[in-house]
C-alpha positions as CSV (number, residue, x, y, z in Angstrom):
1,M,263.3,-43.7,24.4
2,L,260.9,-43.7,21.5
3,G,261.1,-47.5,21.3
4,E,260.0,-47.7,25.0
5,L,257.1,-45.5,24.3
6,K,256.1,-47.5,21.3
7,A,256.3,-50.7,23.3
8,F,254.0,-49.0,25.9
9,E,251.4,-48.3,23.2
10,K,251.6,-51.9,22.1
11,Y,251.1,-53.2,25.7
12,R,248.2,-50.7,26.2
13,T,246.4,-52.3,23.2
14,I,247.0,-55.7,24.7
15,Y,245.8,-54.6,28.1
16,L,242.5,-53.3,26.7
17,N,241.9,-56.6,24.9
18,I,243.0,-59.2,27.4
19,R,241.1,-61.1,29.9
20,P,240.8,-59.3,33.3
21,E,242.8,-61.9,35.2
22,F,245.9,-61.1,33.2
23,R,245.6,-57.3,33.2
24,S,247.7,-56.8,36.4
25,A,250.7,-58.6,34.7
26,V,250.4,-56.5,31.6
27,F,250.0,-53.3,33.7
28,E,253.3,-54.1,35.4
29,I,255.0,-54.4,32.1
30,M,253.5,-51.1,30.9
31,T,254.8,-49.3,34.0
32,D,258.2,-50.8,33.4
33,E,258.3,-49.4,29.9
34,I,257.3,-45.9,31.1
35,K,260.0,-46.1,33.8
36,H,262.6,-47.1,31.2
37,A,261.6,-44.2,28.9
38,G,262.0,-41.9,31.9
39,Y,265.5,-43.3,32.5
40,Y,266.5,-42.7,28.9
41,N,265.1,-39.2,29.0
42,W,267.1,-38.5,32.2
43,L,270.3,-39.8,30.6
44,Y,269.8,-37.8,27.5
45,A,269.1,-34.6,29.4
46,K,272.0,-35.2,31.8
47,N,274.5,-35.7,28.9
48,K,273.2,-33.0,26.6
49,R,275.5,-30.0,26.7
């Protein structure tokens, strides 16, 4: 999960420094990373006993 969040931070830096015409593609990647982190968090919480 931490790897996904770290990747999000990397893509956020890219997003802020990229030409506007490419921002939508990077934004989609960023949202995927957050979604993956959510999935990992759900799996961890579900299997923690």
